[in-house]
C-alpha positions as CSV (number, residue, x, y, z in Angstrom):
1,M,-53.8,6.9,-11.6
2,A,-52.4,9.3,-9.0
3,L,-49.5,10.7,-11.0
4,P,-51.5,11.9,-14.0
5,F,-54.1,13.4,-11.7
6,F,-51.6,15.5,-9.7
7,I,-49.7,16.5,-12.9
8,T,-52.9,17.8,-14.3
9,I,-53.6,19.8,-11.2
10,F,-50.1,21.1,-11.3
11,I,-50.4,22.3,-14.9
12,V,-53.8,24.0,-14.2
13,L,-52.2,25.8,-11.2
14,I,-49.3,26.9,-13.3
15,Y,-51.7,28.5,-15.8
16,I,-53.8,30.1,-13.0
17,V,-50.7,31.6,-11.3
18,L,-49.1,32.6,-14.6
19,F,-52.1,34.6,-15.9
20,M,-53.5,36.1,-12.7
21,S,-52.8,39.7,-11.9
22,K,-50.0,40.0,-9.3
23,K,-48.7,42.7,-7.1
24,L,-45.5,40.9,-6.3
25,S,-42.7,41.0,-8.9
26,F,-41.3,38.0,-10.6
27,A,-38.3,37.9,-8.3
28,A,-40.5,38.2,-5.2
29,N,-42.8,35.4,-6.4
30,S,-39.8,33.3,-7.1
31,I,-38.3,33.8,-3.6
32,L,-41.7,33.1,-2.1
33,F,-42.0,29.9,-4.2
34,M,-38.5,28.7,-3.2
35,L,-39.0,29.4,0.5
36,L,-42.4,27.6,0.6
37,S,-40.9,24.7,-1.3
38,I,-38.1,24.4,1.2
39,L,-40.6,24.6,4.1
40,S,-42.9,21.9,2.6
41,T,-39.8,19.6,1.9
42,N,-38.6,19.9,5.4
43,Y,-42.1,19.2,6.8
44,L,-42.5,16.0,4.8
45,T,-38.9,14.9,5.7
46,I,-39.3,15.5,9.4
47,M,-42.8,13.9,9.6
48,S,-41.9,10.8,7.6
49,T,-38.3,10.0,8.5
50,K,-37.5,11.6,11.9
51,L,-40.9,11.4,13.8
52,N,-42.4,8.5,11.8
53,W,-45.9,10.1,12.2
54,I,-46.5,9.8,8.4
55,K,-45.5,6.8,6.3
56,T,-44.9,7.5,2.7
57,S,-45.5,4.9,0.0
58,E,-42.7,2.7,-1.3
59,D,-44.1,2.7,-4.8
60,Y,-42.1,5.2,-6.8
61,I,-45.1,6.5,-8.8
62,K,-47.2,7.2,-5.7
63,F,-44.2,8.8,-4.1
64,S,-43.6,10.9,-7.2
65,S,-47.1,12.2,-7.0
66,L,-46.5,13.1,-3.3
67,L,-43.4,14.9,-4.2
68,I,-45.1,16.9,-7.0
69,T,-47.7,17.9,-4.5
70,R,-45.3,19.0,-1.8
71,E,-42.6,20.4,-4.0
72,C,-44.7,22.1,-6.7
73,I,-48.4,22.3,-6.0
74,M,-48.3,23.6,-2.4
75,P,-45.8,26.4,-3.1
76,L,-47.8,27.4,-6.1
77,V,-50.9,27.5,-3.9
78,G,-48.9,29.8,-1.5
79,V,-48.0,32.1,-4.4
80,L,-51.7,32.1,-5.4
81,I,-53.0,33.0,-2.0
82,V,-50.5,35.8,-1.4
83,N,-51.1,37.5,-4.7
84,G,-54.9,36.9,-4.3
85,L,-55.0,38.5,-0.9
86,M,-53.1,41.5,-2.1
87,I,-55.5,42.0,-5.0
88,Y,-58.7,41.7,-3.0
89,T,-59.8,44.5,-0.8
90,N,-63.0,43.1,0.7
91,R,-62.6,40.9,3.8
92,L,-65.3,38.5,2.6
93,Q,-63.3,37.9,-0.6
94,K,-60.1,37.4,1.3
95,A,-61.8,35.0,3.8
96,T,-63.4,33.1,0.9
97,L,-60.0,32.8,-0.9
98,F,-58.3,31.6,2.3
99,I,-61.0,29.0,3.1
100,G,-61.2,27.8,-0.5
101,I,-57.4,27.3,-0.7
102,L,-57.4,25.6,2.7
103,I,-60.1,23.2,1.5
104,F,-58.1,22.5,-1.6
105,M,-55.0,21.7,0.4
106,C,-57.0,19.4,2.7
107,L,-58.4,17.7,-0.4
108,M,-54.9,17.1,-1.6
109,D,-54.1,15.3,1.7
110,V,-57.3,13.2,1.4
111,L,-56.4,12.3,-2.2
112,H,-53.0,11.1,-1.1
113,L,-54.6,9.0,1.6
114,H,-57.0,7.6,-1.1
115,F,-54.3,6.8,-3.5
116,N,-52.2,5.3,-0.7
117,A,-49.3,7.7,-1.2
118,L,-49.5,8.6,2.5
119,E,-50.4,6.6,5.6
120,H,-51.1,8.4,8.9
121,V,-49.4,6.4,11.6
122,E,-49.6,8.8,14.5
123,W,-51.3,11.7,12.7
124,S,-54.8,12.7,11.7
125,L,-56.5,14.9,9.1
126,F,-57.2,17.5,11.9
127,N,-53.5,17.9,12.4
128,S,-53.0,18.3,8.7
129,V,-55.6,21.1,8.7
130,I,-53.7,22.9,11.4
131,V,-50.4,22.4,9.6
132,N,-52.0,23.7,6.4
133,I,-53.3,26.8,8.2
134,V,-49.8,27.5,9.6
135,Y,-48.3,26.9,6.2
136,L,-50.7,29.4,4.6
137,L,-50.1,32.0,7.4
138,I,-46.3,31.6,7.0
139,G,-46.7,32.1,3.2
140,I,-48.8,35.2,3.7
141,G,-46.3,36.6,6.2
142,V,-43.4,36.1,3.9
143,G,-45.3,37.5,1.0
144,E,-46.3,40.6,2.9
145,F,-42.6,41.1,3.9
146,L,-41.5,40.7,0.3
147,Y,-44.1,43.2,-0.8
148,F,-42.9,45.7,1.9
149,I,-39.3,45.3,0.6
150,Q,-40.5,45.7,-3.0
151,I,-42.4,48.9,-2.3
152,R,-39.6,50.3,-0.3
153,E,-37.1,49.6,-3.0
154,E,-39.3,51.0,-5.7
155,R,-39.7,54.3,-3.7
156,G,-35.9,54.5,-3.0
157,N,-34.4,54.3,-6.5
158,G,-37.1,53.3,-8.9
159,Q,-36.0,49.7,-9.3
160,N,-37.9,46.6,-8.7
161,L,-37.0,43.7,-6.4
């Protein structure tokens, strides 16, 4: 049940990110996606194998759903929030987007606990919320840096990143 559910969420997120208006170019969005994917992969590896704070499921279907979430859904959410924050000008809209995406990420963690893809050994959902906030802030920082580079390059010689 877990794998089709997370694949459906992944497909819906692809459509949302694909058809939303974006200020970042395709190359900048791709770089942001790759960096966030590397970050979430390292987070999952360190937490499950090195520190043993999180135990992943031995079932390959449940583990596949966890990988889809950490490798695909979370970086797409990062691309979504960076482009969304660049489009919105009102602070209330930006705060609503940030809190909404944070709740979505926390619900992903709760669903993994519900489907037994994850088990918190020496970890809690509060710690996951803190890690998700840091993840989003890192994504926003990288996105702002890529946007700065893109604007500077467009001003310099008219090309895009």
